C-alpha positions in Angstrom: 0.0 0.0 0.0 1.2 3.5 -0.9 0.2 6.2 1.6 -0.8 9.2 -0.5 -3.6 10.9 1.4 -1.6 13.6 3.2 -2.2 17.4 2.8 1.4 18.4 2.3 1.0 21.6 4.3 4.7 22.0 4.9 5.3 22.3 1.1 2.9 25.2 0.7 2.5 27.1 -1.6 3.7 24.3 -3.9 0.9 22.1 -2.8 -1.8 24.7 -3.1 -3.2 23.0 -6.2 -1.7 19.5 -6.1 -1.0 16.8 -3.4 2.5 16.2 -2.1 2.9 12.8 -3.8 2.6 14.7 -7.1 5.4 17.2 -6.4 8.0 16.5 -9.0 11.5 15.1 -8.4 13.6 15.5 -11.5 10.4 16.2 -13.4 8.4 13.2 -12.3 6.1 13.0 -9.3 7.8 11.7 -6.2 5.1 8.9 -6.1 6.2 7.8 -9.6 9.7 7.1 -8.1 8.1 5.2 -5.2 6.0 3.0 -7.6 9.1 2.3 -9.8 11.0 1.3 -6.7 8.4 -1.2 -5.6 8.3 -2.5 -9.2 12.0 -3.1 -9.1 11.6 -5.2 -6.0 9.0 -7.5 -7.4 5.7 -5.9 -6.3 3.1 -6.0 -9.1 0.0 -4.8 -7.3 -0.6 -1.7 -5.1 -3.3 0.3 -3.6 -3.0 4.0 -2.8 -5.2 5.9 -0.4 -6.3 9.4 -1.5 -7.8 12.5 0.0 -6.3 15.9 -1.1 -6.6 16.6 -4.8 -7.2 12.9 -5.6 -7.9 13.4 -9.3 -4.4 14.8 -9.8 -3.1 11.3 -8.8 -5.7 9.2 -10.6 -5.5 11.2 -13.8 -1.7 10.9 -13.9 -1.3 7.2 -12.9 -4.5 5.7 -14.1 -4.4 2.0 -13.4 -0.6 2.1 -13.1 0.4 1.5 -16.8 3.1 4.2 -16.6 5.0 2.5 -13.8 4.3 -1.2 -14.5 2.3 -1.8 -11.3 -1.4 -2.7 -11.2 -2.7 0.3 -9.2 -6.0 0.7 -7.4 -7.3 3.5 -5.1 -9.0 4.0 -1.8 -10.6 7.4 -1.5 -10.9 8.8 2.0 -13.6 11.6 2.2 -12.3 12.1 5.7 -8.8 11.2 6.7 -8.5 8.0 8.6 -4.8 8.2 9.7 -2.0 6.0 8.5 -3.3 2.9 10.2 -7.0 3.6 9.7 -6.3 4.0 6.0 -4.7 0.6 5.9 -7.6 -1.0 7.8 -9.9 0.4 5.1 -8.1 -1.7 2.4 -7.8 -4.9 4.5 -9.6 -6.9 1.8 -7.1 -5.8 -0.8 -4.1 -6.6 1.3 -5.6 -10.0 2.2 -3.9 -12.6 4.5 -0.3 -12.3 3.3 2.7 -10.3 4.6 2.5 -6.8 3.1 4.4 -3.6 2.5 3.4 0.0 3.5 5.4 2.8 2.0 5.0 6.6 1.9 4.1 8.0 -1.5 5.6 11.4 -0.7 9.1 10.5 0.4 12.2 10.0 -1.7 14.2 6.8 -1.2 16.1 4.0 -2.9 15.8 1.6 0.1 16.4 -2.1 -0.5 12.9 -3.3 0.0 13.9 -6.9 -0.7 16.4 -6.8 2.2 13.8 -5.2 4.4 11.4 -8.1 3.8 14.2 -10.6 4.5 15.0 -8.8 7.8 11.3 -9.0 8.7 11.1 -12.7 8.1 14.3 -13.3 10.1 13.0 -11.2 13.0 9.7 -12.9 13.2 7.6 -10.1 14.7 4.3 -8.7 13.7 6.0 -5.7 12.0 9.3 -4.3 10.9 10.0 -0.6 10.6 12.6 0.9 8.2 14.8 3.3 10.2 17.4 5.9 9.1 20.2 7.3 11.2 20.0 11.1 11.2 22.3 13.9 12.4 19.6 15.9 14.1 16.9 13.7 15.8 15.0 16.8 17.0 13.4 17.1 13.6 12.0 13.6 13.6 10.2 10.9 15.6 12.9 8.5 16.7 12.7 4.8 17.6 14.5 3.1 20.5 15.7 -0.5 19.9 17.1 -3.1 22.3 20.2 -5.3 21.4 18.0 -7.6 19.3 16.6 -4.7 17.3 13.2 -5.1 19.0 11.3 -1.8 19.3 11.1 -0.8 23.0 10.1 2.9 22.8 9.7 6.1 20.9 10.5 9.8 21.2 8.8 12.5 19.1 11.2 15.3 18.1 13.4 15.1 21.2 15.2 18.3 22.3 18.9 18.4 21.5 20.9 16.4 24.0 17.8 14.5 25.2 17.5 12.0 22.4 17.7 8.3 23.3 18.2 7.3 19.7 19.1 8.9 16.4 17.1 6.4 14.3 14.1 8.0 12.7 11.0 6.3 11.4 10.9 6.4 7.6 7.2 5.5 7.2 8.1 2.3 5.5 6.8 -0.9 7.1 6.4 -4.6 6.7 3.3 -6.1 8.4 1.8 -9.5 9.1 -2.0 -9.6 8.5 -2.4 -10.1 12.3 -1.9 -6.3 12.6 -5.5 -5.8 11.5 -6.7 -7.2 14.8 -5.3 -4.1 16.5 -6.7 -1.4 14.2 -10.3 -0.2 14.7 -12.6 -0.1 11.7 -13.9 3.2 10.2 -12.0 5.3 12.7 -9.0 7.6 12.7 -5.9 5.6 13.9 -2.2 6.4 13.5 0.7 4.0 13.4 3.2 6.2 15.2 1.0 7.8 17.8 -1.4 4.9 18.6 -0.6 1.5 17.1 3.1 1.2 17.8 2.9 2.5 21.4 0.2 -0.1 22.0 2.5 -2.8 20.7 5.2 -1.6 23.2 2.7 -1.4 26.1 1.4 -4.9 25.4 4.9 -6.4 24.7 3.9 -7.4 21.2 7.2 -8.1 19.4 8.1 -5.9 16.5 11.4 -4.7 15.2 13.4 -1.9 13.5 15.9 -2.3 10.6 18.4 0.4 9.8 18.6 1.1 6.1 21.8 2.0 4.2 20.2 3.7 1.3 19.0 7.2 0.7 15.9 8.6 2.4 14.4 12.1 2.4 11.0 12.7 3.8 10.6 15.8 1.6 9.2 17.4 4.7 10.0 21.0 4.0 10.7 23.3 1.0 14.4 23.0 1.7 14.3 19.2 1.9 12.3 19.2 -1.4 15.0 21.3 -3.0 17.8 19.0 -1.6 15.9 15.9 -2.8 15.7 17.2 -6.3 19.4 18.1 -6.5 20.4 14.8 -4.9 18.4 13.0 -7.6 20.0 15.1 -10.3 23.5 14.4 -9.0 23.0 10.7 -8.4 23.0 10.7 -4.6 19.7 8.8 -4.7 19.1 6.1 -7.4 16.1 7.2 -9.5 15.3 7.1 -13.2 15.8 10.4 -15.0 14.2 10.9 -18.4 16.3 12.4 -21.1 19.7 12.0 -22.8 23.0 13.4 -21.7 24.1 15.7 -24.5 27.3 16.7 -22.7 28.7 15.8 -19.2 26.1 16.7 -16.6 23.7 18.2 -19.2 20.5 16.1 -19.7 17.8 17.2 -22.1 14.5 15.7 -23.0 13.0 15.0 -26.4 12.1 18.0 -28.6 14.0 20.4 -26.5 15.8 23.2 -28.4 18.8 25.2 -26.9 20.2 28.1 -28.9 23.9 27.8 -29.7 24.7 31.0 -27.9 23.2 29.8 -24.6 25.8 28.9 -21.8 25.0 25.9 -19.7 27.0 24.9 -16.6 26.1 21.5 -15.2 24.4 19.8 -13.5 21.3 20.6 -15.5 18.1 18.7 -16.4 15.9 20.2 -19.2 12.6 18.4 -19.7 10.8 17.6 -22.9 9.9 20.3 -25.5 11.7 23.1 -23.7 13.0 26.2 -25.5 16.1 28.0 -24.4 16.7 31.3 -26.2 19.8 33.4 -27.3 22.4 34.3 -24.7 20.6 32.5 -21.9 22.8 31.6 -19.0 21.9 28.4 -17.1 24.0 27.5 -14.0 23.4 24.2 -12.2 22.2 22.6 -10.2 19.1 23.4 -12.3 15.9 21.4 -13.1 13.6 22.7 -15.8 10.2 21.1 -16.3 8.7 19.9 -19.6 7.3 22.6 -22.1 9.2 25.4 -20.3 10.3 28.5 -22.2 13.4 30.6 -21.2 13.6 33.7 -23.4 16.6 35.6 -24.7 19.1 36.9 -22.2 17.6 35.3 -19.1 19.8 33.9 -16.4 18.8 31.1 -14.0 21.0 29.5 -11.2 20.1 26.8 -8.7 16.4 26.8 -9.7 13.7 24.2 -9.9 11.1 25.1 -12.5 7.9 23.0 -12.9 6.0 22.1 -16.0 5.2 24.8 -18.6 6.6 27.8 -16.8 7.9 30.7 -18.7 10.8 33.0 -18.0 10.9 36.3 -19.9 13.8 38.0 -21.7 16.5 39.4 -19.4 14.9 37.9 -16.3 17.2 36.7 -13.5 16.1 33.9 -11.2 18.7 33.1 -8.5 17.6 30.0 -6.5 14.0 29.2 -5.6 11.2 27.1 -6.9 8.9 28.1 -9.7 5.5 26.4 -9.9 3.6 24.9 -12.9 2.5 27.3 -15.6 4.0 30.3 -13.8 4.9 33.3 -16.0 7.9 35.4 -15.1 7.8 38.4 -17.5 10.8 40.4 -18.9 13.5 41.8 -16.7 12.1 40.3 -13.5 14.7 39.7 -10.7 13.9 36.8 -8.3 16.2 36.3 -5.3 17.1 33.1 -3.4 14.6 30.9 -1.5 11.6 32.4 -3.4 8.7 30.0 -4.0 6.2 30.9 -6.8 3.0 28.9 -6.8 1.3 27.4 -9.8 0.1 29.8 -12.6 1.4 33.0 -10.9 2.2 36.0 -13.1 5.1 38.2 -12.2 4.9 41.6 -14.0 7.8 42.9 -16.0 10.6 44.7 -14.2 9.4 43.4 -10.8 11.8 42.4 -7.9 11.0 39.5 -5.5 13.2 39.6 -2.4 14.6 36.6 -0.7 12.2 34.0 0.8 9.0 35.5 -0.7 6.3 32.9 -1.1 3.4 33.4 -3.5 0.2 31.4 -3.4 -1.0 29.9 -6.7 -2.7 32.3 -9.2 -1.1 35.4 -7.6 -0.6 38.3 -10.0 2.1 40.8 -9.3 1.8 44.1 -11.2 4.7 45.4 -13.4 7.6 47.1 -11.6 6.6 45.9 -8.2 9.0 45.2 -5.3 7.7 42.3 -3.2 9.3 41.7 0.2 8.8 38.8 2.6 
């Protein structure tokens, strides 16, 4: 089961008009990479729970043809929590050992090894865990010498952590878990089910993963995840061909011979890069994007069908789908422009400005945080 019902509030304004699993990593939804991962490890059927902007997911993935996994859905008109959502699809999951994985995190975890570890441990559940430098940002899991889970801490204060192993939201369960989850009620793995297991001494275990994991839990982590994928720090599939070292372009993309490109750069399908454009990586440009003459972009993530006008300068930041940055606009670092915004010619956006989707900025404006 792929957990895909969350609101993605920490990625606002990017998630103003889509759900977090649809946020692109190297120009494909993060959920696309998760489904390809489970396919690589032999899973052929999956169900995803949906709530926020569900049609964005169903319209893109359909029955799973794009990813090679037979995909079905469970719509939750009201959120049921991580465990409650799983209980709702008990019939689909049946009476076999099953995998639960977040549809909005970026990872290349060895799911086959996780299943092997689960079978060796013999408990009702196995949690994938990742060692982190700053446990205060995560819920951490406390293990005994046999890797059995004996406790939890939620975002412990610096110096008070009893563990630096965080919960990745990737689990293997035995079907007996359904006996502990109430039907048609909100119920959460981390806050309710797992503490109950500890209290009742029901054996379950944690397994530290060696691979990459990023919860994409903030705009900064989203940015890092994209550039980690671009530079190969996480193993994902990137669409396009490498035209020169570190420069990947999609089909139908046209780059003027006078443009200067400094890798690493990913240009999606059917993009147009004009005369004397300067592109400085790390840089990810979505499909059908237009970058007009004399524009300069550095350290930017641009989503599908966004347009950058002549002479515009975008230094860092994230530009949403269909956004139009007109001529001679200057955008500074850590700016986030939501879907289909229009930034009037000659405007300046100061550092860390966030614009909600469909915002219109008049020409020659100076926008401050």
